[in-house]
N, C-alpha and C positions, 0 to 999 in steps of 0.2 A: 631598504626595501625596494626601491624601485627596479636593482639587480633582479632580484628574486621575480617580482612581477615579470618583468622580461624575458626571463628565462623559462617561467612556465608557460607566459602566454606563448612562447614561439612552442613549445613542447606541444602542449593541447592543441595548436592550431593544424600542425603537421598531423599530430593523429584523429583532429578534424576532417580533414582534405580526404583521407578514404575510407573514414567512418560515414560523413555525410552522403557519400556517391550510393556507400553498399544501405545504408536506411532509407535513401528516400526510395532505390531500387525495392527494398522489402516492403515500402509501404504502398510499389506499384504506383510510385510516380518516376519520371525522368528524373535521372543522376543532377542535374540541375539544381532541383529543388532542394535538393539535401543543402546546397551551399547557401542557398537564399535562407536556410532555415539557421544556418550556422552564423547568418551577422546581427540582425536589428534584436532576437530576443537574448542574444548576449550582451549586448550593450546595454539594454532597458534592466535586465537582471542586474549587470554590476553596479547600475545606478540606484536601484531599490532594493534589491535585495540584503538581509542579514547577515549572509555568510558572505566569507570571505575567500575561501575556496572551494565554493559548488562551482561546476560546471555545466552548464546550461548549453542543449543541442537537439539535435536529433537521438533517438535513442531506439532500441531493435527493441525493446516492449512495447510503447507508444506506435509507434510503425506498425508493428503487427496490429494494434487496436484499429490505427487508423485504416487498414487492408478490411479487416472484419468488417466493422462497422460502414463501410461505403462499396465494397466489392458488390454487392447484391441490387447497388444503384445505378451502377456505371462500369463500362469496362475500365482495368487498369491504365494508366497510362492515357486515355481520351482526355480531349479539352473539359469536359462535362467533370467524369473523375476528377480531374485536377483543381477544378472550381469546389467541387465538393469537399477536398481536402484541403484548401484556405479557408471556407468557410466553415469547415468543421474546428480549426484553429481560432478563427473570430469568437464563435460560439463557448469555445473552451475557457479561452480568455475572459470574456464576458461572466458567467459563471464563476470564475474564480475571484473577480473582482468583488461582485455580487456576493457570493460569502464571506469576502474580507470585510465589506460592508458590514453585513450583521454579524462579525466575531466568529464566524462559526467555525472555526479552526480547529476545533474539540472534535467536528465529527471523523474527523481522521483516524478516533479511536475506535470508531465502529468498524473499524476493519482489524481482525487479531492477528495476530504474527501466525499461526495455524493456517487462517485464509488466504494470506500474504503469501505463507511459504506453497501453498498447496497451487494457488492459481498461479504463481510464477513459474514452479515447476512444470506446471500442465503447457504454460504459454512458451516455455525454451524447447517443448517437442516439438510443438505446432510451427514455430520458426523454424527449428529444424527442417522438419520435414519441406517447408515450404521453399526452403532453399535448394533441397532435390536436384530440382529442374535446371538451374544453372550448374551445381557441381556436374551434373551427368550430361547438359547440354543438349535436353529436349524442352519441348514446347509441349506443356499439358492444357488440356480445358480450363481446370481454374477451379476443381468442386470447390463447395462452398465448406464441406466437412473435415476435419484432418484425416479421416478413415477413407473418405471417397478420393482425396489428392495419392494419399500411400498405398492406394490400389493403383490406381491407372499409373503411379510412378512403376511398380511394379512389374503390371502388365507392358511397359515401354520399354524396361530394360535391356532388351537386345535393339534398341534405337540407340544407345549410351555410345556419345561421341567422346573419344578415346582420348584426343588432345583436351580436351574439358575436362573432363575427371582427372587426369593427370596435373595439370595446370591448378585445380582446385587442392588436390590433393596436395602437394610440394607447397603449394602456399598456408594451407593450414601448418603443413611439419614447419616450415620460416616461421611464422609466426609464435606456435607454440616453441619451435628450440629459442628463437632467441630471448622470448619471456623466461626459459628453462633455465640459461645460462646466464640470466640478466645482464646481456649486451643492451648499453645505456642507448638503444637507438629503437625507435617504434617499429615493431616487427611487422605491421601492415604498410608501412610505408616501404618497407626491403623487398616484399614480396609484392608490391604494385609497381615497382622501379623494375626489378627485375620479369616481370611479366609482360611489362608492356614492353622490354628491351626483345624477349623471346618471340614474343607475337610482331615486332616490326622486322627483324632479325632473319627470322625462319618463314615470315609470310604465312604464318599461321591461321588467319581470319580466311585464307582461300579453304579451307578444310572443314568450312561450316560452323567454327570457333565463332562464338557470340562476342562481340564486342561491345563497348559503350558506344563507341563513333564519335559524332559532332557533338559537343558541347557549346553552346552558344556563348559569345562575348558578352563582358558588361555585367552589370550593376540589376539586381530587379527594379523594374519598374514601377511606381505607385498604382496599387490594385485595389480596387474597391470591391468587395464579394458583393454578390447579386443576392436581395433578401425576397426569399419568396416562401410564404407560410407553410408550404405543403411540405418544404426541403429543410425549414426550423423544425416541424413538428417530426419528420422522419430523422433527421440528425440529433436531434435531442438526447435520447436514451445513452449513445455512444459518447455524446459530446460531455454528458453527465461523469460518465463512468469514466473516460480520457481527463475530465478535471481531478478526480477522487485518486487516480492512480497517477497522476503526476504530482500531486502536494503532497501523496505519503510517502512515493519514491523520494522526492527530492527534499523533504522533511528530514526523512529517516538519512540520506547520505548526508545532508547538512548538518546533523545533530554528532553523528560518527565522526567526520570532520573538526565539528568545534571542539569536541571532546579532547583533542589534542591542543587545544588551544585556549586558554582561560582570559584572555583580555576581551571578550565580547559573547553577545549570548542571540541563539536563535529566538527570533518572535515567529511564531507559525502564523500569524493574523499577515504580520507583514509579507510573510513570504507567499500567501494567498495575493496579497497586491502587488508583488514584483514578479511572481509566475503568471498572473493573468495577466496584465500588461504586455508582458515580456511575448505571451501569446498573443494576443489584439493586436498591438503594434506591427508583430512578425507577419501577420493575415494581411495587412497592407501592403506587404512589403514579397506576398507571394510565398512565407514561410507555410510550414504544416506543423500540425503541434509540436512541442520541444519541451524536453523538460531535464533534471540535472541528470550527469550519469556517473558511475560509482568509479570506473576505472579512469575515467577523464578527470574527475575531482580527486581521485586518488594521487594521480600522477602531477597535477594541479599542486596537492598540496606537499609532495614531496620535493617538486622542484622552485621552491621556496614561495608561492604566489602569498601575499597577505593582505592583496586588496581585491577589488574589481577591474582594477587595472589589467591583472592579467587575462581575465577577460575581454577585454577591450584590444588587447594586442593579439588574440585570438582571432579575433572578427575582425581586424584589419589583415592578419595572413589571408583570411579567407578572400577577404575583397582583392586585395593583390593577385591573387588566384586566380578570380572571376575576370580582373582585368587584363592579365598578362598570359597565365600558365595553361587556362582551358584546351589547347590543341597539344598539349602534352599529353591526354590522357584519350587520346582517337583511338589507341591502341590496346587500351585498357581490358581484358576479359571480364565478362560479367561472372566468372566462376573465381576468380580473386574475390569478388565482392562477397559472394557467396559465402568463400572458405574465410572473410574477416567476420560476417555474423556470426558462421558456425562458429569460432572461439569465443566470440562474445557471448553465447548463449550458454559456456561451458558451465560458469560460476553462477546462472539460474535455476539450474536445477538443485535443491536441497537437500540431498539424499541423506544427509548427517542429521537435519531435523525428523525427520522421519524415522529415522533410528532413535534418537534420542525422545520424542513423543512415544513411541510403542513401548519403551523402556518406562517411562516416568509419569504421563498423561492421557490414557485410553482414549478421554472424551474429545483432549485437543485431536489426539492423532485421527480419530473419525472426521473429525472436522476437516482437517489439511485433505484426505483421503475423498470424502465428498467434493469440497471443492476442486479438489486436482480433474477427477474423474468428470465433473459438470464441464468444467472446462475445456476438457479432452473432446468429451462426446457433443458436449452442446453448441458449443463454440466459445469464443475470447469475449466477449460481450454479455452473453450468459451465463458464464463462470464466476465473472465479478460480480454480476447482482446474485446470485447464490450465496457465492462467497459472503456478503453485505447481508441478505436474510439470515446467513447460519448465523453471524456473528450477534445479530440481534435478540435471534432464537434462544442463543446461547446466554445472553445477558438475562430473556427475561428468565428462563429458567433457572439461572443459580438465584436471581433475586427471591422467583417466585415459593422458591421453596431452600431457603438459605439453612445455615446451620445452627442448630438450637440447643442450649447445652441446659441441665439441670445439675445446678450446682450443690457443693459440701464445702464443709469448713476444712481446712488443712491444720489439723492438729497444731498448737502451742502459736498458731499465727492467727489474725484479722485477714487472712484470704481465702476467698472463696473459688474452688475449683471445680470442670467438669466432672461428674462423677462416673462418666464413663471410661475417661484417660486415666485419673488417678487412682490408685486401688485405696489409699491411707486416708481418706478423707471422710468426714463425718457427715451423718445424713441427720438432720432432727425429722421426727414424725411428725412434728406439731406444725413442720414447717414446710412448705413446697417453694423453693426457690429458682427459677427459668431465667436463659438470658435470651436474648432474641440476637444473633449477628447482621442483620440489616435496616435498612429503612423500610419502615412501615408504609406500604401503598397500596393500592386497588388490588394488583396482580398478587400479593401475597398475604393480605389481612385474613382469609376464610383460612388459610396455611397455619398462619398462627392461633387460631382460634381453634380449630381443629386439634393441635398438637397440644395445647393449656386444656381441654375439655378431656383428652386421651387421658395423657399424664396424670392429671387429677383423679378422672377415673380411675383408673389402675391402682391410685393410692387406696382408692377405696375397697378393694379386694383385700387388701390385707389385713392382718389380726389387729393392727394399731390405727387402724381407721379411721377412729374416733380420736382420735388425736389431733389431726390435721385443721389446725385451724386459721390458718393465716398462709397468703399468698404473695410473696415479693419477687416485681419484674424487675431483672435488671437493664436498664434501660440504655446504658453507655453506649452500647453500639451502636444503636437506634440514629441514626443520624436525621430523619425528617418522618414528617407522619402527613398523609393526606386527608383531603375530607371523608372517602371511603373509608379508610384508617380507622381516623375519629370515631364514624358509624359503629366499625366492629367493635371498637376499644369499648363504645358505650355500651353494646349489647353485652359485651365482659363483664364488667362492671355490675350490671344491672343482675346476672347469671350469678356472679359470685356472693350478691349479696343476698338475694335469694337462698343461697346454701349456708347464709350466716359464715361466709368466712371474708376476714379482712383483708385488704389490698395495700400493699405498698410499692411505692416505684422508688429505683435506686437510680441515682448517675444520670435522672433526666436531662439532655442538653439545653441551651439556648432555644434554639430553633423549635426544638420537641414541646418544650414548655410552651411558647409562643402560642405553637398553632393545639395544647390542651385550652390555654385561656380562651383564645378565639373561639371555641367550640364547644366552652361553658364546660369542663371536663373536669377543669383543676380543682372547683370548687365542688364537683359534685365528688371527685376521688377524697380529694380534702388538705387542704396545705399541709396539715398534721401528717399526713402518711408520704409527704416527698423526702427522701434521707438521699445526703450526697453520696453515700456507697452502701453495700449490702451489709456489711458488719454494723454500720449504727442502726440498720432498719433494724436488724436481728436485734442488737441489743435492747 
């Protein structure tokens, strides 16, 4: 087991060295802060997390969220900007721990897969555009919106540094080529090493090629973020958004890894604690927000990781790098860090999901599309909240107007099925049987009443309307009933009695029966009018 953890830890640690610098740069921070974010958070998660393969650290998605959240409050790379990024990590940690205390791990379910796919696809484009300045070797003013950055980039294309562009493109080809031919060496490390040698040997930095330069040696010192109420208020929306995205992304990756190992389970609430404390304690050592990374986790798993020891080994390699190896990165071109990010975002754009939803589920397709364009046009932070809003609206729409079926008997059986779906079912004119496929609550009780009244009214237009004397409500799919629904149901009972219809309820679940008793509806309907199933009620 230790041999696998050792191999995985060293492999992921080597991956983390260039990735950490690249993602720090993406977040608008000096490269050294990428190393800081790859030490304490990894160790804390290894001790507290329930996944044995999840590799925590800086990521492209969270880095761009950090940049989007604080770029309007300070200039990237300045002391104030760095303080805000560290403060953001502290707030993210506190929010996640608080959610864990309240056992609110389920809230991630409000981010549906189409919303996540739309958001990440747009984020991939935003991240890619943000890296053009490093690949092209031009300085941009840093517009807030993606289209502003893209427009400025196009206007300043004549200023492109040919050496920077060449190095960046070669870096992308090296990384993709090594991945394509499955060479057992991290492509980013090869690209970093070759580019450093090229700059050093040919003095390419003298041709206006942007390089990393001096990276301070030594471990991060203890740091206590400054608490200012105005800053907390400004950072809270993006801190909440990052907290949810980190949790969603990490749990999804952890579950994907766990599906290959049946000897442990993922506990979402414990994951909130682990990720929360990782970011919380990380902030005290100058780390910006971190999350689980899919590529690193996959490598961690494939290399044989069987416990959190692998992450501790990865963090140890980063510590060694900080103590002894930072001078080696002096000649590292920014273009290579940009190429590492460019390759990393390729898998974020989920075009297959777009095609699939267009063919199979148009509503989810439009949910994805709205989230995608909201993120692309309005910004990363706004896109997340639009996505969450759409998810909640879709839940309300689906539960406020759920599926309703009028039932008939399947000949020769005791089964009752939807009249609209089965051609041979028998329909008795003296009975109206309806099934409601959702909990009854304030948002759908009026729809329930309306459908019941309209369908009964439609029966009255038939020649045999005089025969209708009994209404049977199949409640098997109703899992809950709130006070508004109870009030509406009382109105239905009174209306049916006024029309001299008998009312039977079938398949009533325990919680619903309890609600009927508490609202004094059970005796009003009559205990003799409750049945285990539709067939018993009909008999």
